[in-house]
C-alpha positions in Angstrom: 52.1 96.5 85.0 52.9 94.8 81.8 55.8 95.9 79.7 55.3 97.7 76.4 56.6 97.4 72.9 56.9 100.3 70.5 54.2 99.9 67.7 55.9 99.1 64.4 59.2 98.2 66.0 62.5 99.9 65.3 63.8 101.3 62.0 67.6 101.2 62.3 68.2 101.2 58.6 70.6 104.2 58.5 74.2 103.2 58.5 76.4 103.8 61.5 78.5 106.3 59.6 75.5 108.6 60.0 75.2 110.8 63.1 73.7 109.0 66.2 70.4 111.0 65.9 69.7 109.2 62.6 68.2 106.3 64.6 64.4 106.5 64.6 61.3 104.5 65.2 59.2 103.3 62.3 56.0 104.8 63.7 56.0 108.6 63.8 53.9 108.3 67.0 57.1 107.3 68.8 59.1 110.3 67.8 58.0 112.1 70.9 59.1 109.1 73.0 62.5 109.2 71.3 62.8 112.9 72.0 61.7 112.4 75.6 64.3 109.7 76.2 66.9 111.8 74.5 66.2 114.8 76.6 65.9 112.8 79.8 69.3 111.2 79.3 70.7 114.6 78.4 69.4 116.0 81.7 70.7 113.0 83.6 74.1 113.6 82.0 74.0 117.3 82.8 73.3 116.6 86.5 74.9 113.3 87.1 77.0 112.8 83.9 80.3 111.5 85.2 80.6 113.4 88.5 83.2 112.7 91.1 81.2 110.9 93.7 82.9 112.3 96.8 81.3 109.9 99.3 78.4 107.7 100.1 76.3 110.6 101.4 76.6 112.5 98.1 75.8 109.3 96.2 72.7 108.8 98.4 71.5 112.4 97.7 71.9 111.9 94.0 69.9 108.7 94.2 67.1 110.2 96.4 65.0 111.4 93.4 64.8 108.0 91.7 62.1 106.7 94.0 63.7 103.3 94.3 62.7 101.0 97.2 65.3 101.1 100.0 65.8 97.8 101.7 67.5 97.4 105.0 70.3 94.8 105.3 68.4 92.9 107.9 65.6 92.4 105.4 67.9 90.5 103.0 68.7 86.8 103.9 71.6 85.3 102.0 70.4 81.9 100.7 73.8 80.5 99.6 75.7 81.2 102.9 77.8 83.9 101.3 78.6 82.0 98.1 78.1 84.2 95.0 76.1 83.2 92.0 78.0 85.4 89.6 81.0 87.7 89.5 81.9 90.6 87.2 84.6 93.2 86.9 82.9 95.7 89.2 80.3 93.7 91.1 79.6 90.3 92.6 76.0 88.8 92.7 74.4 87.0 95.6 71.1 85.1 95.8 69.0 86.5 98.7 65.5 86.4 100.1 63.8 89.7 100.4 62.0 88.7 103.6 59.4 91.5 103.8 58.4 91.0 100.1 58.6 87.2 100.3 60.7 87.2 97.1 64.0 85.7 96.0 66.2 88.3 94.4 69.7 88.9 93.1 71.8 91.4 95.1 74.8 93.0 93.3 77.6 94.2 95.6 80.6 96.3 94.5 84.0 94.5 94.5 86.1 96.3 97.0 88.2 94.9 99.7 89.6 96.5 102.9 92.9 98.5 102.5 96.0 96.8 103.9 97.8 99.5 105.6 98.0 103.3 105.1 100.1 103.0 101.9 97.1 101.5 100.2 94.5 104.1 101.3 94.9 106.4 98.3 94.6 103.6 95.7 91.7 102.2 97.8 89.8 105.5 97.7 90.3 105.9 93.9 89.1 102.3 93.3 86.0 103.1 95.4 85.2 106.2 93.4 85.5 104.2 90.1 83.2 101.5 91.4 80.6 103.9 92.6 80.7 105.6 89.2 80.0 102.2 87.5 77.3 101.4 90.0 75.6 104.8 89.4 75.8 104.4 85.7 74.0 101.1 86.0 71.4 102.5 88.3 70.8 105.5 85.9 70.2 103.2 82.9 68.1 100.6 84.7 65.9 103.2 86.4 65.3 105.2 83.2 61.5 105.1 82.5 61.8 103.8 78.9 64.3 101.1 79.8 62.2 100.1 82.8 59.2 99.7 80.4 61.2 97.5 77.9 60.7 93.8 78.3 64.4 93.0 77.5 66.0 95.0 80.3 66.6 93.4 83.8 64.1 94.7 86.4 65.6 97.0 89.0 63.8 96.3 92.3 65.6 98.4 94.9 68.8 99.5 96.7 70.4 98.4 99.9 73.3 99.4 102.1 75.8 96.9 103.4 77.7 97.5 106.6 81.5 96.9 106.2 83.7 96.5 109.2 87.3 97.7 109.2 87.1 100.3 106.4 86.7 103.6 108.3 89.0 105.2 105.7 86.0 105.5 103.4 82.7 104.5 104.9 81.1 101.7 107.0 78.3 101.4 104.4 78.4 100.5 100.7 75.5 100.5 98.3 74.1 97.3 96.7 71.6 96.9 93.8 68.6 94.6 94.1 67.4 93.1 90.8 65.2 90.2 89.6 66.9 86.8 89.7 67.6 85.0 86.5 66.7 81.4 85.5 68.1 78.9 88.0 69.3 76.4 85.4 70.7 78.6 82.7 70.9 82.2 84.1 72.9 83.6 81.2 73.2 83.0 77.5 76.6 81.5 78.1 75.1 78.9 80.5 72.3 78.2 78.0 74.7 77.5 75.1 76.9 75.3 77.3 74.0 73.4 78.8 72.4 72.1 75.6 74.6 69.8 73.5 74.6 70.1 69.7 73.1 69.2 67.3 70.0 71.0 68.4 66.4 70.3 67.6 64.5 72.7 65.5 62.6 73.9 68.6 65.9 74.6 70.4 67.3 76.4 67.3 64.2 78.6 67.2 64.7 79.5 70.9 68.3 80.6 70.2 67.0 82.9 67.4 64.4 84.3 69.9 67.1 85.0 72.5 69.3 86.7 69.9 66.3 88.8 68.8 65.6 89.8 72.4 69.2 91.0 72.7 69.0 92.9 69.5 65.9 94.7 70.7 67.5 95.7 73.9 70.7 97.0 72.3 68.6 98.8 69.6 66.7 100.6 72.4 70.0 101.7 73.9 71.2 103.0 70.6 67.9 104.7 69.9 68.6 106.8 73.0 72.2 107.3 72.0 73.6 105.0 74.6 76.5 102.6 74.2 76.5 99.4 76.2 80.3 98.9 76.0 80.5 95.3 77.4 78.2 93.1 75.3 78.9 89.4 75.9 77.0 86.2 76.7 77.5 86.6 80.5 75.7 90.0 80.4 72.7 88.6 78.6 70.5 87.1 81.4 67.7 84.6 80.8 64.4 84.6 82.6 61.4 82.2 82.6 58.3 83.5 80.9 55.0 81.8 80.0 55.9 80.8 76.5 59.7 80.6 76.6 62.9 81.9 78.2 63.4 85.6 77.6 66.8 87.3 77.3 67.4 90.6 79.1 70.4 92.9 78.9 72.3 93.6 82.1 75.6 95.0 83.5 75.6 98.7 82.5 78.7 99.7 84.4 80.4 100.6 81.1 77.3 102.0 79.6 77.4 105.7 78.8 75.8 108.4 76.5 77.4 108.7 73.1 80.0 111.4 73.7 83.5 111.7 72.3 85.3 112.8 75.4 84.5 109.8 77.6 87.7 108.5 79.2 87.0 104.9 79.8 86.7 102.4 76.9 85.9 99.4 79.1 84.6 96.1 77.9 86.2 92.6 77.7 89.1 91.9 75.3 87.6 88.6 74.0 84.3 90.3 73.1 85.5 93.8 72.3 85.5 95.3 68.8 89.0 95.8 67.2 88.8 99.6 67.7 88.7 99.0 71.4 92.0 97.1 71.6 94.9 98.8 73.3 97.0 98.7 70.2 94.2 99.3 67.7 95.3 101.0 64.4 95.0 104.8 64.6 92.5 104.9 61.8 89.9 102.9 63.8 90.7 103.9 67.4 88.5 107.0 67.4 85.5 104.7 67.0 86.2 102.9 70.3 83.5 105.0 72.2 80.8 104.7 69.5 77.8 102.4 68.9 79.8 100.5 66.3 81.6 98.6 69.1 78.2 97.1 70.2 77.5 95.9 66.7 80.8 94.1 66.5 80.3 92.5 69.9 76.7 91.4 68.9 78.2 89.7 65.8 80.5 87.8 68.1 77.6 86.9 70.4 75.8 85.5 67.3 78.8 83.5 66.4 79.0 82.0 69.9 75.3 81.2 70.0 74.9 79.8 66.5 78.2 77.9 65.8 80.0 75.2 67.9 83.3 77.1 68.3 84.7 80.6 68.4 87.2 81.6 65.7 90.1 82.3 68.0 89.5 79.5 70.6 87.6 79.3 73.9 87.7 82.4 76.1 89.3 80.4 79.0 92.5 79.8 76.9 92.4 82.6 74.3 95.7 84.3 73.5 95.7 88.1 73.2 97.9 88.1 70.1 95.7 85.5 68.3 92.6 87.5 69.1 94.3 90.7 67.8 95.4 89.0 64.6 92.0 87.5 63.9 90.1 90.8 64.5 92.5 92.8 62.4 93.5 90.5 59.6 91.1 87.6 59.0 88.4 87.4 56.2 85.3 86.7 58.2 83.1 86.1 55.1 85.0 83.0 54.1 85.4 81.8 57.7 81.6 82.2 58.2 80.9 80.2 55.1 81.9 76.8 56.5 79.6 77.2 59.5 76.7 78.6 57.4 76.7 75.7 54.9 76.4 73.2 57.7 73.0 74.7 58.4 72.1 75.4 54.8 73.6 73.0 52.3 71.8 74.7 49.5 74.3 77.6 49.9 77.4 75.3 49.4 78.1 76.6 45.9 78.4 80.2 47.1 81.8 81.6 48.1 80.4 84.9 49.4 76.9 86.1 50.4 76.1 88.1 47.2 72.4 88.2 46.4 72.9 87.8 42.6 74.5 84.4 43.2 71.4 83.0 45.0 69.4 80.4 43.1 65.8 81.4 42.2 64.5 78.3 43.9 66.3 78.8 47.2 64.2 77.6 50.1 63.1 79.9 53.0 65.5 78.0 55.2 68.5 78.7 52.9 67.4 82.3 52.6 67.4 82.7 56.4 71.0 81.5 56.7 72.0 83.5 53.7 70.7 86.6 55.4 72.5 85.6 58.7 75.7 85.1 56.7 75.4 88.5 55.0 74.6 90.3 58.3 77.3 88.7 60.3 79.9 89.5 57.7 78.9 93.2 58.0 78.8 93.2 61.8 82.3 91.7 62.0 84.0 94.0 59.6 87.3 95.4 61.0 86.5 98.9 59.8 83.8 100.3 62.1 82.3 102.8 59.6 81.7 99.9 57.1 79.5 97.8 59.4 76.6 98.5 57.2 73.9 96.7 59.1 71.7 97.6 62.0 70.3 95.7 65.0 66.9 96.5 63.6 67.8 94.6 60.5 69.0 91.7 62.7 65.6 91.8 64.5 63.7 91.5 61.2 66.0 88.6 60.0 65.7 86.5 63.2 62.0 87.1 63.5 61.4 85.7 60.0 58.2 83.6 60.0 58.4 79.9 59.4 62.1 79.9 59.8 
């Protein structure tokens, strides 16, 4: 079955200082869909919201109603002899062959070792509970009908159970998620940007815009249903071959959660997190740490990573926490963006800030595109969350500009 797009796209024009339910689709015909998604997620939260998952049996009972394919461990053949193809905070990914379906897939297994002695059992059990919560959050999002229908969410294919020897303290079986496997050369946006050396051709630059547009569509869909991703970064944007081009899809929903103020976990990754999510964030912005504004800031950083040759506070592998903190809280992103923007659009070199009244009447469409990118990124990367006066729907329209 082909995936569907909402007619008319998204209208995310209201600012993020508005209530979450201000998000709406352009076409009134989709109001019912937004309501259905909202009520479905509310029902899911009511029944499965953030329950204490007592054991694997309880978890299996909660999962029974989803209708997912259940695959036996024997039906999955590890292609890489146990070597993972990816690793995250909560899960490790393996490349497997689903023998009965004659299909190569990715299998995501929770990161949990075997306890070393009785003194570690309590910590081990707590860790297992948290990992199961993350896994169930991911399943709940990926198996939601409207996310399953969206072309920019990774396809969930099934569930499996792995036998684990020597961990009788909890269970001899642990759940795994089976998903479609990403591109073999550049499986993530991070790999894609690293693989192709700059300067890029016009065709390659257009593909980068397309991938950023795909990502904006996926996050906008989450926000339209009042969901926060919470860990948006290039490694969580997977790329898949398609007839015309690579397509970006959003993944890793272990920190994803409905927009509610009393969520305990903030989650995310320091390097890509918004300033309000930092441990020592100023009191005035810390209450925004669990809102959609955090995804907007992270998306701005993803744009920076994809469009420019270096990140403002150094590469992630050697980034210093105090340098990251200082940049996010104190730097003027508008002026820092300027030097990168004018390398792409020299016609903007006379501008010190992206003010529309300073644009020349004869500005080319190319210069206008980069002017809009400059304006939008300066808004996305504002330190004050309630002043990020731009939406991902706006980013979608900018990056989809014809004849760019």
